[in-house]
N, C-alpha and C positions, 0 to 999 in steps of 0.2 A: 728430591725428586728423581723418580727411575728415570736413567738414563734413555735416551732416544734410542730404537732399533737401529743397528749399522746395518744389518743384512743388505736392504735395496740399495742403500749407497754403494758398498761394495762392487755389489752384483752386477749395477748400472754399466762398469766397464765390462766390454765386450769379450770373450773368451780369446777372440784372435786377436785382442790389442796387444801390443809388444808393453810386458811388464815393465814398470819404473825400475831404475838400476839403483842400488843401494851399495855405497862402499862403504867397507868395514875393515877399520885398520885393529885387527885382532892378532897381535905380537905372537901368542903363545898358544897353539894349539897344542893340546896334550893326548897321549895314548893312555884311554882308561879300560883296565881290565876288572869286572865286578863279577864277584861269585854270591850265588844267589840259589836258595834250598829249591829243590823239587822231589817233594815226597822224600824217599829214600836216598836219592842222586843229589847231585851237584849238576847247575847251570851256569857256565862261564860266558860271558858275555864281553865282546870286544868292542869299543864305541872311540871316536873322535870325540874331545871333549874339550873342556874351556872355555871361558866367558865370550871369545868372538866366536867359536863355533855355535855356541848356545842361540845367538841374536842371530846370525845367519840360519839357522834351520828354521826359528820362528819368522822372521824375514820372507822365508820363501812360503811358510807354510799360509803366510796371511797376504800374499798375492806379487810380491813384488821380486825382484831377481838379485840376488845378495853376489857381490863381489868381496869376496874374503882374500885381507893380504895379510900375509902371515910368514913366520919363518919354520923352517923344519928341516931335520939334518938327523944323522945317524942312524944306528939300528934302527931307534923307533920309528923313525921317517918312511922305513919299508913297508910298515904296517900301517902308518896313519896314513900316509897320502891316498892308497885307493880308497881308505875310508872316506876321506876329504874330496874326492874326485867321484865318489856315491851322491855324495849331497845334490841337491838341486843348487845351480848357481854357477859361479864360477869363482877359480882360483888365482893369485897371485902371488907363486910362492916361492919364497927366498931362502936357497939350500944354504944352509949352513954347514960351518966345519964341525962343532959341537953337536951332541945328540939333543933330540927333544924332549922336554918333559915327558913324565910318565908315572901313573900310581897303579895300586891295585887295592881294593877296599874290598871287604867281606859282608855281605848282606842276608847271610843266611840268620842270623841271630833278630832280624826283624830290625836292627839298627846300622846304620854305617859307619864300619869301624876299618880303618887305614892299617893296611899290613905294608907298604912297602910304596913308598914316594920318592922319585927322582927328579931335581930339577934341572933343566937345562943351563949351561955354564955361560956365561955375559958372550952374545955376539960381537962377532970383530967388527970393526967401525965400518969397513966397505960393505958389509952386510947390511948393517942398520941403514945406512945410507941408500944401496937397493931398494930397501923396504919403502923408504919413504918417498923414493922416487916411484915407485910400483903404485902407492898408495894416491900420492900425489894426480897422477895418469889417470887412474878409477876414478876418482874423484871428478874429473872435468867433465865426463860424460855420464854422470850419477845426478839423482834428484836431491839424495839426503847422502851426508856421510854420517855413519856412527864412529866414534873412537873409542876403545877397551884399555883396561889396565894390562902390563905386561906381568908377566909372572913365571919366575921369581921378577922383583924390579930391578935388580944387580944387572948393570951393563948395559940397560938402555937408556940413553940422558933423557932427564925429563923435558931437557928443551925441544924434543922430535915433537911433543905435544904442539909446541907455540908456532912449530913449521907446519904441520900438517893441518891442525886448525885454520891457521892464518891463511893456506893456499885454498882450502875449501871456502872461507870467506871471501878473499879476493875475487873469486869466481863465481859469486853469487850464490853458492851451492848450501843448504841450510846444514848447521853440525849440530847431534846428538852426541853430547859427552857423558858416559857413562863411567866416571874415572874416582878416585881418590885420590889424596895428598900424598905427595906435593905434584903428580902429575896434573891434577884439577887446577893447583894454581898458575900452572903453564899455561894451559889451555885458556882459562878467561881473559888471559891479557890479548886473546884474539878473539875474545867474544863469541862464545858458541850459544845458538838460538836455544839450545836446551840443555841444563843441565840434570841429570836422572842420578839420583845417589839415595842411600840407606841413611838410616838415623847415625849409626856410628862412624859413618864416614863422615856426615855433616859434623858431627862432635869432634873428630878428629880435626877438621877443617876449621873450626872456630877456635879448637883448644878450650872447651867446656862444655857445661851442659847444654842438651837441648829437648828437655823433657817438655812437655807441655805447651804454654805459649811461647817458650824459649825457641822451637823450632822455627818459628816465623819471623822472629827478632834475626836467627842465625841466616834465614833463608834472603832476609832484607841483605845481609852481607854479600852474598853472593851475587844477589845482582846488582849491587853497590860496583863489585871487581870485575862486570862484565858480563854476566849470564843475562840472556833474554829472557827466559823464564827458568823456573826452579821447582823440580817433581821431588818428594821427598818420600821414601818408604818406610815404614814403620812397622815391621813385622805385623802383629796383630790389630792394628790401629790405623785409623782412617788414612789413606794417600793425602798428605798435602801437597797443593799446589800453587806457586804463587807465578801468576803471570804477569809480571812488571808492573804494567800501567793499567791492570785491570783488577777488578775484586779477585782475592786469593779465595779459593774453595776444597773442598775435602773431596774424595771419592771413597764409597765405604762400599768394599766388597763384602758378599755375603760372606757369614762365617763358617765356615767346616772345620769340625773338631779332630779330625785326622789327615794327615797329610805330610809333604817332602818337600820342606823349602829352596832346597840346592834348586837354582837354578831359574827362580821366581821370577828373581829381577833384571836377569838377562833375557827372558821371554818377554816381560813387558817393555825392555828397552826394541828388542825384534819386531813386536806389533807396533809399539807406536811409530817407528820408524818405516814400516812398511805403509802406515797408516797417512803417513805425511808425505811419502812420496805418492801417494796414491792421490792426494790433492783435499784430503779431512782435514777441516780446521782442529786445533792443537787440545780444545777440549774434546772431540770426539774420538781423535787420537789416543789420548791419555786415558781415556773409557774402554777404550777395546784392549790398550797396554794391559790394564788392570784386570780384564776378562781373562787376558793369556797368560797372566802372572798367576790367576786362580786355575785355571786349567792347567798349568803345569804342576801346581799345589796338589792336584789329586791324582798326580801320575807319578812313576817311577823315575821315569826318563829325565834327563836334565835338558831345559831348553826344549821341550817338546808340547805338545796338542794339536788338536784337529782342529780347522779352521771353523767347521760346523758348530762344534760343542765353546768353541770361544764366542763367537758371534750371539749365541744362544746367553751365554753367560755376559754377555756386555749388558743386555735387557735388565738385568738383576743387580745391576750396579746402581748405587745412590749417590748422584752429585747434589751436595749442599753449601752453602757458604760457612766463612768462618765466622764467629762470634766477632771479632776483630775482623771489619769486611773493609778497613782503610785500604787503597790503592797502596802495596809497596813501593812505587815508583813513580815519581810525577813525570808524565810524556813530556820531552824535551829537555 
């Protein structure tokens, strides 16, 4: 059946009401330089990029107030920090001795071709400690915490995720974990409320295939390991939702033959976090998230989209039960 329209519920919040805060543990913003064709000339675009940035961007677009907690340093940070400061929301930046990551892509041929890619070195231990402390403090005054992957993984201890998620859960703050293994394994020990991942990340977690019905079997393992609910995106296939002690279901987005996948999952995460922070039930939050992912797919920008388009696309989502509708976990 079509998903219910979300515009009325979202707009019921008065414009003067304080935006709910969403803390985002997004360790590695990156400096992105993209070259695109413009007739006989070139366009050069400079942006802040990375998972945490894209989550924060959509969180703000959907009506919440993101607090991005991250690392930044070196020569790239002299350009990156002003770009981050220009985004809606707040920053909790820990300055690092090593440089932030950066990359240059060429899109003049229509495809995304990497020309150069510089990764940040491992952060120092006190830099990691400062990031964990800043995130935990921001979480205490937030309605939701989102935890994102580092890039690269080297140098950021995996147990950081158990610490950050554990602090949020102890304070009663819901957690959305958009992670891959092994960071996901550590976050699960503290019981995140929602785990969102794609099918290849799910396959990596279970170390086996997740095609067809096997995706539901794999979701059971995540629930047994501590997840409150599981969402699995599967490229062009319907989104699988395993809400724990309720019946599993799918969200079917409209099919668009052409688009750009980069940032779709992060757009979804940001929209879901914003919706949960604003008090929407999980099902409606996930429908809005799926719409944000679809909106991003239609754009070249990563983690971008407009709220009015996202809300309109939400009305085109189809929510349907799975053929196997047995609850994945028995309450209690």
